VEXDRENTI-313390 format. One line per field, with one value per residue (C-alpha): residue in three letters; y, z, x; residue number from 1. Coordinates in steps of 0.05 Angstrom, whole numbers, padded with zeros to 5 digits. Last residue first. Layout:
r ALA	... .
py Y	... .
pz Z	... .
px X	... .
k NUM	... .
end
This chain:
r UNK	UNK	UNK	UNK	UNK	UNK	UNK	UNK	UNK	UNK	UNK	UNK	UNK	UNK	UNK	UNK	UNK	UNK	UNK	UNK	UNK	UNK	UNK	UNK	UNK	UNK	UNK	UNK	UNK	UNK	UNK	UNK	UNK	UNK	UNK	UNK	UNK	UNK	UNK	UNK	UNK	UNK	UNK	UNK	UNK	UNK	UNK	UNK	UNK	UNK	UNK	UNK	UNK	UNK	UNK	UNK	UNK	UNK	UNK	UNK	UNK	UNK	UNK	UNK	UNK	UNK	UNK	UNK	UNK	UNK	UNK	UNK	UNK	UNK	UNK	UNK	UNK	UNK	UNK	UNK	UNK	UNK	UNK	UNK	UNK	UNK	UNK	UNK	UNK	UNK	UNK	UNK	UNK	UNK	UNK	UNK	UNK	UNK	UNK	UNK	UNK	UNK	UNK	UNK	UNK	UNK	UNK	UNK	UNK	UNK	UNK	UNK	UNK	UNK	UNK	UNK	UNK	UNK	UNK	UNK	UNK	UNK	UNK	UNK	UNK	UNK	UNK	UNK	UNK	UNK	UNK	UNK	UNK	UNK	UNK	UNK	UNK	UNK	UNK	UNK	UNK	UNK	UNK	UNK	UNK	UNK	UNK	UNK	UNK	UNK	UNK	UNK	UNK	UNK	UNK	UNK	UNK	UNK	UNK	UNK	UNK	UNK	UNK	UNK	UNK	UNK	UNK	UNK	UNK	UNK	UNK	UNK	UNK	UNK	UNK	UNK	UNK	UNK	UNK	UNK	UNK	UNK	UNK	UNK	UNK	UNK	UNK	UNK	UNK	UNK	UNK	UNK	UNK	UNK	UNK	UNK	UNK	UNK	UNK	UNK .
py 00414	00338	00331	00385	00361	00293	00321	00364	00302	00269	00215	00221	00209	00250	00234	00193	00245	00301	00309	00292	00231	00215	00141	00126	00060	00026	-00031	00011	00040	-00028	-00005	00060	00023	-00027	00030	00048	-00023	-00004	00011	00003	-00054	-00108	-00123	-00196	-00202	-00148	-00185	-00249	-00210	-00179	-00233	-00224	-00156	-00097	-00044	00018	00055	00106	00166	00189	00264	00299	00340	00277	00208	00139	00080	00018	-00034	-00066	-00138	-00144	-00141	-00065	-00051	-00094	-00052	00010	-00016	-00033	00036	00073	00030	00048	00122	00120	00083	00143	00158	00223	00197	00157	00122	00049	00044	00004	-00045	-00066	-00139	-00176	-00229	-00270	-00345	-00356	-00331	-00269	-00290	-00288	-00219	-00192	-00218	-00194	-00124	-00123	-00142	-00088	-00035	-00042	-00088	-00070	-00107	-00174	-00212	-00191	-00214	-00233	-00211	-00231	-00178	-00169	-00110	-00121	-00101	-00058	-00013	-00074	-00112	-00050	-00047	-00121	-00113	-00056	-00057	-00114	-00121	-00136	-00131	-00175	-00156	-00194	-00186	-00111	-00070	-00020	-00013	-00053	-00009	00055	00028	00003	00072	00104	00046	00058	00131	00116	00148	00209	00259	00236	00194	00170	00094	00089	00146	00105	00157	00157	00200	00207	00198	00125	00107	00035	00003	-00057	-00030	-00046	-00061	-00114	-00110	-00170	-00160	-00219	-00171	-00220	-00234	-00163	-00139	-00100 .
pz 00342	00335	00370	00331	00267	00274	00273	00212	00177	00188	00233	00300	00365	00424	00462	00518	00528	00541	00615	00684	00662	00678	00673	00638	00658	00602	00614	00602	00539	00506	00436	00443	00463	00408	00358	00382	00370	00315	00243	00176	00153	00192	00264	00282	00325	00371	00381	00400	00446	00487	00543	00554	00586	00545	00570	00525	00505	00482	00482	00500	00500	00558	00578	00580	00582	00588	00573	00618	00590	00653	00679	00708	00778	00772	00817	00771	00710	00751	00765	00692	00670	00721	00702	00629	00643	00692	00642	00596	00529	00499	00432	00415	00349	00367	00389	00452	00463	00536	00540	00591	00644	00610	00621	00550	00524	00479	00411	00373	00402	00364	00295	00304	00324	00265	00218	00247	00231	00156	00096	00084	00147	00118	00133	00205	00237	00311	00356	00429	00472	00521	00485	00465	00393	00385	00329	00295	00296	00268	00211	00196	00193	00144	00141	00183	00257	00317	00383	00440	00511	00577	00647	00642	00703	00664	00647	00582	00561	00571	00532	00479	00465	00458	00414	00367	00360	00343	00395	00384	00418	00371	00313	00260	00257	00275	00227	00167	00116	00042	00051	00123	00111	00091	00154	00128	00191	00230	00298	00341	00412	00448	00523	00565	00630	00676	00733	00772	00717	00722	00664	00677 .
px 00191	00185	00118	00082	00115	00082	00012	00030	00057	-00011	-00042	-00008	-00045	-00068	-00132	-00101	-00046	-00095	-00081	-00109	-00149	-00222	-00239	-00304	-00336	-00375	-00425	-00487	-00454	-00450	-00470	-00431	-00368	-00381	-00379	-00309	-00282	-00233	-00249	-00215	-00259	-00294	-00313	-00328	-00265	-00291	-00357	-00320	-00273	-00329	-00329	-00254	-00264	-00239	-00191	-00187	-00123	-00145	-00192	-00262	-00271	-00306	-00245	-00202	-00232	-00201	-00247	-00255	-00303	-00330	-00327	-00257	-00287	-00297	-00237	-00195	-00212	-00197	-00127	-00115	-00139	-00096	-00036	-00042	-00047	00011	00054	00051	00019	00046	00068	00005	00020	00025	-00048	-00061	-00118	-00120	-00141	-00184	-00188	-00133	-00136	-00162	-00095	-00093	-00063	-00129	-00141	-00080	-00102	-00173	-00151	-00103	-00159	-00204	-00152	-00158	-00156	-00082	-00064	-00086	-00022	-00026	00039	00042	00099	00104	00136	00194	00227	00300	00290	00228	00254	00284	00218	00182	00233	00222	00146	00146	00069	00041	00056	00012	00049	00026	00046	00041	00012	-00001	00020	00062	00136	00129	00070	00111	00171	00124	00096	00164	00186	00127	00147	00220	00266	00310	00265	00210	00237	00189	00185	00111	00096	00117	00136	00116	00054	00033	-00042	-00032	00006	00009	-00017	00012	00031	-00030	-00008	-00048	-00035	-00057	-00094	-00083	-00064	-00021	00030	00058	00101	00165 .
k 200	199	198	197	196	195	194	193	192	191	190	189	188	187	186	185	184	183	182	181	180	179	178	177	176	175	174	173	172	171	170	169	168	167	166	165	164	163	162	161	160	159	158	157	156	155	154	153	152	151	150	149	148	147	146	145	144	143	142	141	140	139	138	137	136	135	134	133	132	131	130	129	128	127	126	125	124	123	122	121	120	119	118	117	116	115	114	113	112	111	110	109	108	107	106	105	104	103	102	101	100	99	98	97	96	95	94	93	92	91	90	89	88	87	86	85	84	83	82	81	80	79	78	77	76	75	74	73	72	71	70	69	68	67	66	65	64	63	62	61	60	59	58	57	56	55	54	53	52	51	50	49	48	47	46	45	44	43	42	41	40	39	38	37	36	35	34	33	32	31	30	29	28	27	26	25	24	23	22	21	20	19	18	17	16	15	14	13	12	11	10	9	8	7	6	5	4	3	2	1 .
end
C-alpha cells in the first residue's frame, strides 16, 4: 500500500527490449510462477512510496496484463528503442512537482524486497530529502536509487542507453551510500544464464 506522506514517487522502468535475452522478454519470464516485472511491482506497491509510475515500451500490452490489478500509473515511452535514458525521461515527466524525490526502480531485479525500498526512502527523509541515496552491498553500488527533485532536469538531459550512474559520480559530495545486508540491490537479469540461476 502506498504512503502519501513520504512524497517519494517510484518510477519503474519496464520498457526495454531485453536485447541480450534473444527472443524472450525477461520482464515477462516466470520466476516461482510470477512474471519478473510483477515480482518487482509487488514489492514496490507494498513499500512506503507515495505513488508508482511504470514506464512501458516493448510489448506494452503484455506488461499491462502482467501488472493487472496493481495501483500504478502507466506511461508509454514511444522512443524506448533509443535506450534507457528515454525511459527515465518519460517517467520523470510524470512525477508531480509536489514530490520531494523519485526512487528509480529497474523492472528486472528478482531479489528486490520492500525492506530495501523502505530503507532507502527512510534514509532519504533523514537527510532532509536533499541527498542522492544509493544502496551498497560489499562496496558495490546498486539499485534502486532515490533522487531529489532538484536533479530531475539533469537526469532528463541524459541520452542513449544509459541511466543516471554518471550523475552519481558527478555529484559524489551529495551522495549517501546506504549499506544493505544482502546482494539483492546488485542483482539483475540481463542474459538467459542470469535468468536460469533464478528459475532453477
